[in-house]
TIDOKE-244635 format. One record per residue: residue number from 1; x, y, z of N, C-alpha, C in turn. Coordinates in Angstrom, 1 decimal, m for minus. Example, Ala and Ser with C-alpha at 12.3 -4.5 7.8 and 13.67 -1.06 7.14 Angstrom:
<rs>
R|1|13.2|m5.7|7.8|12.3|m4.5|7.8|13.2|m3.3|7.8
R|2|12.8|m2.2|7.1|13.7|m1.1|7.1|12.9|0.0|7.9
</rs>
This chain:
<rs>
R|1|0.8|m1.2|0.0|0.0|0.0|0.0|0.9|1.2|0.0
R|2|0.5|2.2|m0.8|1.2|3.5|m0.8|0.4|4.5|0.0
R|3|1.1|5.2|0.9|0.5|6.3|1.7|1.2|7.6|1.3
R|4|0.4|8.6|0.9|0.9|9.9|0.7|0.4|10.8|1.9
R|5|1.4|11.3|2.6|1.2|12.1|3.7|1.3|13.6|3.4
R|6|0.2|14.4|3.5|0.2|15.8|3.2|0.9|16.2|1.9
R|7|0.5|15.6|0.8|1.1|16.0|m0.5|0.4|17.2|m1.1
R|8|0.7|18.4|m0.6|0.0|19.5|m1.1|1.0|20.7|m1.5
R|9|0.4|21.5|m2.3|1.2|22.6|m3.0|1.8|23.6|m2.0
R|10|1.0|24.0|m0.9|1.5|25.0|0.0|2.8|24.5|0.8
R|11|2.7|23.3|1.3|3.9|22.7|2.0|5.1|22.6|1.0
R|12|4.8|22.3|m0.2|5.9|22.1|m1.2|6.7|23.4|m1.4
R|13|6.1|24.5|m1.2|6.8|25.8|m1.4|7.9|26.0|m0.4
R|14|7.8|25.3|0.7|8.9|25.5|1.7|10.0|24.5|1.7
R|15|9.9|23.5|0.8|10.9|22.4|0.7|12.2|23.0|0.2
R|16|13.3|22.7|1.0|14.6|23.3|0.7|15.7|22.2|0.8
R|17|15.3|21.0|1.0|16.4|20.0|1.2|16.8|19.3|0.0
R|18|16.1|19.5|m1.1|16.4|18.8|m2.4|17.2|19.7|m3.2
R|19|18.0|19.1|m4.2|18.9|19.9|m5.1|18.1|20.9|m5.9
R|20|16.8|20.5|m6.3|16.0|21.5|m7.0|14.6|21.3|m6.3
R|21|13.7|22.3|m6.6|12.4|22.3|m6.0|11.5|21.2|m6.6
R|22|12.0|20.6|m7.7|11.1|19.5|m8.3|11.7|18.1|m8.1
R|23|12.8|18.0|m7.4|13.4|16.7|m7.2|12.4|15.7|m6.4
R|24|11.9|16.2|m5.3|11.0|15.3|m4.5|9.7|15.1|m5.3
R|25|9.2|16.1|m6.0|8.0|15.9|m6.8|8.2|14.9|m7.9
R|26|9.4|14.8|m8.5|9.7|13.8|m9.5|9.6|12.4|m8.8
R|27|10.1|12.3|m7.6|10.0|11.0|m6.9|8.6|10.7|m6.6
R|28|7.7|11.7|m6.2|6.3|11.4|m6.0|5.6|11.0|m7.2
R|29|5.9|11.6|m8.3|5.3|11.3|m9.6|5.7|9.9|m10.0
R|30|7.0|9.5|m9.8|7.4|8.1|m10.2|6.7|7.1|m9.3
R|31|6.5|7.4|m8.0|5.8|6.5|m7.1|4.3|6.4|m7.5
R|32|3.7|7.5|m7.9|2.3|7.5|m8.4|2.2|6.7|m9.7
R|33|3.1|6.8|m10.6|3.1|6.0|m11.8|3.3|4.5|m11.5
R|34|4.2|4.2|m10.6|4.4|2.8|m10.2|3.1|2.2|m9.6
R|35|2.5|3.0|m8.7|1.3|2.6|m8.0|0.2|2.3|m9.0
R|36|0.1|3.2|m10.0|m1.0|3.1|m11.1|m0.7|1.8|m11.9
R|37|0.6|1.6|m12.3|1.0|0.5|m13.2|0.7|m0.8|m12.5
R|38|1.0|m0.9|m11.2|0.8|m2.2|m10.5|m0.5|m2.3|m9.7
R|39|m1.3|m1.2|m9.8|m2.6|m1.2|m9.1|m2.4|m1.4|m7.6
R|40|m1.5|m0.6|m7.0|m1.2|m0.7|m5.6|m2.2|0.2|m4.9
R|41|m2.9|m0.4|m3.9|m3.9|0.5|m3.1|m3.2|1.7|m2.6
R|42|m3.9|2.8|m2.7|m3.3|4.1|m2.3|m4.2|4.9|m1.3
R|43|m3.6|5.5|m0.3|m4.3|6.3|0.6|m3.6|7.6|0.7
R|44|m4.4|8.7|0.6|m3.9|10.1|0.7|m4.4|10.6|2.1
R|45|m3.5|11.1|2.9|m3.8|11.7|4.2|m3.7|13.2|4.0
R|46|m4.9|13.8|3.9|m5.0|15.2|3.7|m4.9|16.0|5.0
R|47|m4.2|17.1|5.0|m4.0|17.8|6.3|m5.4|18.4|6.7
R|48|m6.1|19.0|5.8|m7.4|19.6|6.1|m8.4|19.3|5.0
R|49|m9.6|19.1|5.3|m10.6|18.7|4.3|m10.9|19.9|3.3
R|50|m10.7|21.1|3.8|m11.0|22.3|3.0|m9.8|22.8|2.2
R|51|m8.7|22.1|2.2|m7.5|22.5|1.5|m7.0|23.8|2.0
R|52|m7.1|24.1|3.3|m6.7|25.3|3.9|m5.2|25.6|3.6
R|53|m4.4|24.6|3.5|m3.0|24.9|3.2|m2.6|24.4|1.8
R|54|m3.5|24.3|0.9|m3.2|24.0|m0.5|m3.8|22.7|m0.9
R|55|m4.1|22.6|m2.3|m4.7|21.4|m2.8|m3.7|20.2|m2.9
R|56|m4.2|19.0|m3.0|m3.4|17.8|m3.2|m2.8|17.9|m4.6
R|57|m1.6|17.4|m4.8|m1.0|17.5|m6.1|m1.8|16.8|m7.2
R|58|m2.0|17.5|m8.3|m2.8|17.0|m9.4|m2.4|15.6|m9.9
R|59|m1.0|15.4|m10.0|m0.6|14.1|m10.6|m1.0|12.9|m9.7
R|60|m1.2|13.1|m8.4|m1.7|12.0|m7.6|m3.1|11.8|m7.9
R|61|m3.9|12.9|m7.9|m5.3|12.8|m8.2|m5.6|12.2|m9.6
R|62|m4.8|12.5|m10.5|m5.0|12.0|m11.9|m4.6|10.5|m12.0
R|63|m3.4|10.2|m11.5|m2.9|8.8|m11.6|m3.6|7.8|m10.7
R|64|m4.1|8.4|m9.5|m4.7|7.5|m8.5|m6.1|8.0|m8.2
R|65|m7.0|8.1|m9.2|m8.3|8.6|m8.9|m9.2|7.9|m7.9
R|66|m8.8|6.6|m7.7|m9.6|5.8|m6.7|m8.9|5.8|m5.3
R|67|m7.9|6.6|m5.2|m7.2|6.6|m3.8|m8.2|7.1|m2.8
R|68|m8.1|6.5|m1.6|m8.9|6.8|m0.5|m8.3|8.1|0.2
R|69|m9.1|9.1|0.5|m8.7|10.3|1.1|m9.2|10.3|2.6
R|70|m8.2|10.5|3.5|m8.6|10.6|4.9|m8.1|12.0|5.4
R|71|m9.0|12.7|6.0|m8.7|14.0|6.6|m8.1|13.8|7.9
R|72|m6.9|14.3|8.1|m6.2|14.1|9.4|m6.4|15.2|10.4
R|73|m7.2|16.2|10.1|m7.7|17.3|11.0|m6.5|17.9|11.7
R|74|m5.4|18.1|11.0|m4.3|18.8|11.6|m3.4|18.0|12.6
R|75|m3.7|16.7|12.9|m2.8|16.0|13.8|m1.5|15.7|13.1
R|76|m0.4|15.5|13.8|0.9|15.2|13.2|1.0|13.8|12.6
R|77|0.6|12.8|13.3|0.6|11.4|12.7|m0.8|11.0|12.4
R|78|m0.9|10.7|11.1|m2.2|10.2|10.7|m2.6|8.9|11.4
R|79|m1.7|8.2|11.9|m2.0|6.9|12.7|m2.6|7.2|14.1
R|80|m2.6|8.5|14.4|m3.3|8.9|15.7|m4.8|8.8|15.5
R|81|m5.3|8.8|14.3|m6.7|8.7|14.0|m7.2|7.3|13.8
R|82|m8.2|6.9|14.5|m8.8|5.6|14.4|m9.3|5.4|13.0
R|83|m9.9|6.4|12.4|m10.4|6.3|11.0|m9.3|5.9|10.0
R|84|m8.2|6.5|10.2|m7.0|6.2|9.3|m6.5|4.8|9.5
R|85|m6.4|4.4|10.8|m5.9|3.0|11.1|m6.9|2.0|10.6
R|86|m8.2|2.3|10.7|m9.2|1.4|10.2|m9.1|1.2|8.7
R|87|m8.9|2.3|7.9|m8.8|2.3|6.5|m7.6|1.4|6.1
R|88|m6.5|1.6|6.7|m5.3|0.8|6.4|m5.6|m0.7|6.7
R|89|m6.1|m0.9|7.9|m6.4|m2.3|8.3|m7.4|m3.0|7.3
R|90|m8.3|m2.3|6.8|m9.3|m2.9|5.9|m8.7|m3.5|4.6
R|91|m7.5|m3.1|4.3|m6.9|m3.7|3.1|m6.1|m5.0|3.4
R|92|m5.9|m5.2|4.7|m5.2|m6.5|5.1|m3.7|m6.5|4.6
R|93|m3.1|m5.4|4.5|m1.7|m5.3|4.0|m0.8|m5.2|5.2
R|94|0.5|m5.6|5.1|1.4|m5.5|6.2|2.6|m4.6|5.7
R|95|2.7|m4.3|4.4|3.8|m3.4|3.9|3.3|m2.1|3.5
R|96|3.9|m1.0|4.0|3.5|0.4|3.7|4.6|1.1|3.1
R|97|4.4|1.7|1.9|5.3|2.6|1.2|4.8|4.0|1.5
R|98|5.7|4.8|2.1|5.3|6.2|2.5|6.0|7.3|1.8
R|99|5.3|8.3|1.4|5.9|9.5|0.7|5.1|10.7|1.2
R|100|5.7|11.9|1.2|5.0|13.0|1.5|5.8|14.2|2.1
R|101|5.1|15.1|2.7|5.6|16.3|3.3|5.1|16.4|4.7
R|102|5.8|16.9|5.5|7.2|17.2|5.6|7.9|15.9|6.3
R|103|9.0|15.5|5.7|9.7|14.3|6.1|10.0|14.4|7.6
R|104|10.4|15.5|8.2|10.8|15.6|9.5|9.7|15.6|10.6
R|105|8.5|15.8|10.1|7.4|15.8|11.1|6.3|14.8|10.7
R|106|5.6|15.0|9.7|4.4|14.2|9.3|4.8|12.8|8.8
R|107|5.7|12.8|7.9|6.1|11.5|7.4|6.8|10.6|8.4
R|108|7.8|11.2|9.1|8.5|10.5|10.1|7.6|10.0|11.2
R|109|6.7|10.8|11.7|5.8|10.3|12.8|4.9|9.2|12.3
R|110|4.4|9.3|11.1|3.5|8.3|10.5|4.3|7.0|10.4
R|111|5.5|7.1|9.9|6.4|5.9|9.7|6.7|5.2|11.0
R|112|7.1|5.9|12.0|7.4|5.4|13.3|6.1|4.8|13.9
R|113|5.0|5.5|13.8|3.7|4.9|14.4|3.4|3.6|13.7
R|114|3.5|3.6|12.4|3.2|2.4|11.6|4.1|1.2|12.0
R|115|5.4|1.5|12.2|6.3|0.5|12.6|5.9|0.0|14.0
R|116|5.6|0.9|14.9|5.2|0.5|16.2|3.9|m0.4|16.3
R|117|3.1|m0.2|15.2|1.8|m1.0|15.1|2.1|m2.3|14.4
R|118|3.3|m2.6|14.0|3.6|m3.9|13.4|3.7|m3.9|11.9
R|119|3.6|m2.8|11.2|3.7|m2.8|9.8|5.2|m2.8|9.4
R|120|5.4|m3.3|8.2|6.8|m3.2|7.5|6.7|m1.9|6.7
R|121|7.6|m1.0|7.1|7.5|0.4|6.6|8.7|0.7|5.7
R|122|8.4|1.3|4.5|9.4|1.8|3.6|9.1|3.3|3.3
R|123|10.0|4.1|3.6|9.9|5.5|3.3|10.7|5.8|2.1
R|124|10.0|6.4|1.1|10.7|6.7|m0.2|11.2|8.1|0.0
R|125|12.5|8.2|0.5|13.0|9.5|0.9|13.1|10.5|m0.2
R|126|13.4|10.0|m1.4|13.5|10.9|m2.6|12.2|11.3|m3.1
R|127|11.1|10.8|m2.5|9.7|11.3|m2.8|9.1|12.0|m1.6
R|128|10.0|12.6|m0.8|9.6|13.3|0.4|10.4|14.6|0.4
R|129|9.9|15.6|1.1|10.6|16.9|1.2|10.5|17.4|2.6
R|130|11.4|18.3|2.9|11.4|18.9|4.2|12.0|20.3|4.1
R|131|12.3|21.0|5.2|12.6|22.4|5.1|14.1|22.7|5.2
R|132|14.9|21.7|5.4|16.4|21.9|5.4|17.1|20.5|5.3
R|133|18.3|20.5|4.8|19.1|19.3|4.7|19.3|18.7|6.1
R|134|19.6|19.5|7.1|19.8|19.0|8.5|18.5|18.3|9.0
R|135|17.4|18.8|8.7|16.1|18.2|9.2|16.0|16.8|8.5
R|136|16.3|16.8|7.2|16.3|15.5|6.5|17.2|14.5|7.1
R|137|18.4|14.8|7.4|19.4|13.9|7.9|19.0|13.4|9.3
R|138|18.5|14.3|10.2|18.0|14.0|11.5|16.8|13.0|11.4
R|139|15.9|13.3|10.5|14.7|12.5|10.4|15.1|11.1|9.9
R|140|16.0|11.0|9.0|16.4|9.7|8.5|17.1|8.9|9.6
R|141|17.9|9.6|10.4|18.6|8.9|11.5|17.6|8.4|12.5
R|142|16.6|9.2|12.8|15.5|8.7|13.8|14.8|7.5|13.2
R|143|14.5|7.6|11.9|13.7|6.4|11.4|14.6|5.2|11.4
R|144|15.9|5.3|11.1|16.8|4.2|11.1|16.9|3.6|12.5
R|145|17.0|4.5|13.5|17.0|4.0|14.9|15.7|3.3|15.3
R|146|14.6|3.7|14.6|13.3|3.0|14.9|13.1|1.7|14.1
R|147|14.1|1.4|13.3|14.0|0.1|12.5|13.4|0.3|11.2
R|148|13.3|1.5|10.7|12.7|1.7|9.4|13.8|1.8|8.3
</rs>
């Protein structure tokens, strides 16, 4: 299963850890293409239902029109929401591929929460963005320490 955490335009404007502003988006596009090709179930965790901080990237909506959208109501880890955990559990999968924004907060907290719940977690780091190279390195170290 592919999970996109907060993949929206407003957060993308602050990404500064990639060599170019489109590097992480190219990774997200490739992941979206792969998910579409292999028909991998996809869940998009939206930060706010009314797109207060920007719309979901069009390429995800186009490539994955049947993706399930869950509003996380501003919480940091989407796994803090029973609704989100129930959606993931309904697919009966044990492997999660995670991409999104911001790596150092939302993606990392979701990945560690999923690992703690017993999922096998893979974070596609080149399909994630954050606000500095230091934050990226620290986030990756924390995830490695958590066994991700």
